[in-house]
N, C-alpha and C positions, 0 to 999 in steps of 0.2 A: 713411213713410220707405222708400225701396228697400232692398233687400239690398246693392247696391252701396255706398249713401249709409251703411249702417249698417256695413259691412265697413271703411269709410274711417275713422269715427270710432273704431271699435274700435282699429285701427292707430296713430291718433292718441296715443289715449289710452295705448297700449303703449309708444310712442316716448317721450311725457313721462314715464311710469312708470320706463323705465329710464333716462332721464337723470339724473332726481331719486334713483334708488336708486344709481346709480354714484356720485353726489356724496355721498350719505349714508353709504355703505359704505366710502367713501375712507380708507384707515387711516394718516394719519401720526402714529400713536401706537403703543405698545408694547402689543399684544394680550394679554399675560400679565397686565397691570394694567388695562386698560380696554377694553370693549368695546361695540359697538352692540347695544341689546335686539332682541328678536325683534319682528315685527309692524310692518306698514305704517303703521296708524294707533293713535295714542294719544288718549283721552278723558280729561279731567281736572275733577274737580269741586273748586272752590277756595273756602275762607272767607278774607278778607283783612280785617286792621284795622292802621289807620295812627293817628300821634299825633305831634304836636310840642309842645316845649315851650321858650320863650325866658327866659333871665335874663340882665339887662343892670343896669348901674350906673356911675354917672360923676359929675363935680363939675363944674357950669357956673356961672361967677359966683359961687364960693364956697358954693354951693348943691347938697348932695348929693342925688341920685336915683337910686332903685331901683326895678326893676321885675320881677315874676316871673309869667309869662304861661304858658297853655297852649291848646291848640286843642281843639275836641271831637274824640272819636274818630270815625275814619272806619270804617264797616263795609259789605264789599261781598260778594257771591256772585256766581262766575264760573263759565261752563262753558267750557272751552278743547277745542278740535281740533287735532292736530298730525298731519300727513301726510309722511311722510320728511323730518321736520327743520322744516316749515314749517308755522307755527300760525296760528289764528285764534281769538278768543274774544269772548264776551260778557258784561259784568259790570252787576249791578244793585245799588243802594244803597237798601234799603227805607226809611231814614230820609229820604232825597231825596224818594219819593215821598210821604211824611207831611209833608214841610214841615219837618221836624226839623233837618235839616243842610243848611246853605246854602252851605258852602265848596266849593270847586273844587280838584280834585286831580288831576294827570296824572303817571304813573309809566311809566317806559320802561326795560326790562331786556334786555340783550344779554348771553349766556352762551356762549363757546367755549372750547375747550380752552388755546387760547394768549391770547385778550383777552376781555374782559370789562368791561361799563360799566353803571353804574346811574345813572339820569337820575330827578329828580322836580322837578314844579313845584307849588306849593300857592299859592293865594290864599284868605285866610280872615279873616272877619269874626267870628268866636266866640272869638277870644282872649279870655279872661277872666283874673282873678287881682288881685294887690295890686300898686301903685305908691305908693312912697314919696317925698314930698317937701314938706317942712314938715308932716308928718304922715302916716299911712297912710290910702289912699284905695282902696276897691274898686272894680276894674274890671269891668264886665258885658260878656256878649256883645253885640256892635256897638259897643263903646266904643273899639276898636282894630281897625285895618286892618293886615293883613300880605300881602307876597309875598315868596316864597322860592323860589331856585333851587339845588338839589343836584346835583353831578356827581362821579362817581368812576370812573375808569378803571383797570384792570389788565392786567399783562404778566405771564403765568406762565411761570417759565424751564423748569420741569420738566414742560411740557406734553405730554410723550409719556406720563408715567406718572400724572400727578396731573390730575384733572377736575373742573372747577367745575359743568360741566352735570351731572354725576352727582348732585349735591348739590341744586341748584337747579331745573334743568328734567326730569332724568332721562331725557334722549337720550341718555344713556351710562350705563354700569353700571362702578361701580369694582369690580374683581375681588379687588385686593390693597391693602392699606394703602400710601400713599404722601404724601409731603408736597412743597412747593415755595417757594422764596424768590418774592417777588413785588416789582415796581417798578409805580409809577403816580403819579397826579396825582390833585387834587381841587379843586373849585370850589365857592364857597359865596358867594352875594349875595343882596341882597334888602333891604328896608325894613320898618319897623313904625312908624305914627305914629297918633295918637288922631284920633278921627273928628268930624265936623260934629257928629253926635248926641251925643257927649260934652258937646261946648261947649253944647250946646242945652239939656242937662239941668242940666248945673253950669258957668255962665259963669265960674267961679273956677278952674276945671281948666286946668292949663298944657298947652301944645300941645307936645307931645313927638313928636319925629323921629328913629329910630335907623336909620341906613344902615349895610350890611355888604358889603364885596366883598372877597374872598380868592381866592388861587390857591396851592395848595401841591403840593410834590412829595416823594416820600419811598419807601419800601420797607418790605415786612412779610414775612409767612410765613403760609401754610395748609397744613391738614392734613385728609387723609380717612382716617378709621380705620374698616377694614372688621372686623365682628365677625360670626363665624360663616356669613358668606356671604349672610346675611339683612338686617344693620343695617349703615348707613353712618353715621357721625357725622362732622360737618364742623364745623372751627373756623378762622376766618381772620381777621388784623387788618392793616391797613394804616395806620400813622400817618404824615402827611404835614405838612412844615414849611412854613409859610405865606412865600412869596417875594414876594408882591405884596398891599398892602394897602391899602383905601381907607375903613375906619371913620371914621365922624363922627356926632356926638350934638348935636341941636338942641333947645332949650327956649324956647319964645316966642320964635322968630326969632334966638336966639344961638346960633350953630353954633362948634363946635369939631372940629377934625380930629384923628385919631389920628395921632401923630408917633412916638415911640420905642417900638419893639417890646420887651416884655420877654418875653413867652411868647404866641406866636401858633402853634396847630396845629388840625389836622382828623383827626380818628380815623374810620376806616371798619372795621366789625366785622361778621361773618358768622357764622351759626351754622346747622346744620339736622341734622334726624334724619329718616333715610328708613329705611322697612322694606319688604322686597321680600316679599311672602306667597309669591308665585311668579314665575316669568320674566314673566308676564302682569299681575299685580296688584301695586299698590305704595300706600302712604301714609306722609305724613310732616308734618313742621312745618319752617318756616324762619323766621329773623330776619335782617332788615338794619338796621343802626345807621349812622348818621351823627353824630358829636359834635363839638363845637367849644370851643375855649377861647382867646379872644382877649383878652389883657390888655396895655395899654399905658398911658401917662400920664394919660390922659383918660377912656377908654370902656373897661370889662370887658364882653365879650358871650360867653355860652354857650348853644348850640342843641343840643337832642336830638331829632332825627328817627329814627322808628323804623317798621318795617313787618313784622307778624307774618303769617304764612301757613299754614293747614293744608290738606292736600288729600288726594284719593284719585283714583287713575288706574287705567285698565285699557289694556293694549294688544292690539289686535284683528287 
């Protein structure tokens, strides 16, 4: 490569870095409360674990049925690189390599000071637990299949002084304690049904299918509590009221739709602890949960989806 070509490449890199830096350090926030951290590049090591549990009950043809199920926990290890607010990462699941964990899960999280979004999709065949219908039966892994999608979107009113990214991505630093009212929406939808494998093992087992589809809107509150300039504690909750409901419950081909809503809500909760050892090094843990209660004349469904994360990072 000639000296001229090398010079042009350096100039292009410098222009790109200048554009990214201008975007990164743009300050539509109160710098007495929120600032950008030092360094261009952030490297993070993360340990993640997720889980999901489903509880459902209903009466079809005067026969009461109840299910208490949970998936296998998913554990992944990830390495993430973030340059001027733009990041890429790679995650591995040791249990997947060994063939122990066979489910599929996708998570997408976006956090800014004004808007935030959590999205997760899970396809699971490891649901196991108890199902009651004319006696108790034990469902093993592979007997039930589940597909479920969770979405939660937030708008932060006090976005100039309160920062979600300070707690969940560390792309900002919260200097002083602050809170904010939140507005947002939730969506939760999916299906749970007994598999062909269960019917093969037990021909007398009922064919059960639970379908849920809900849209909720609501408001909540979040708070970042700063202790001694080193610690950040975050708590937030956004309860939403279901305004659209498509629950139904099918047993052996007999289908019942949900009609009258008695109590239908989706709750979104977050918590975080972040410790800044210095301006360059930090560590912490976060917890994101989606809980739902759907109670009507025919079907009652409760889902509890959670993701816990521990991390260590360095800014270079």
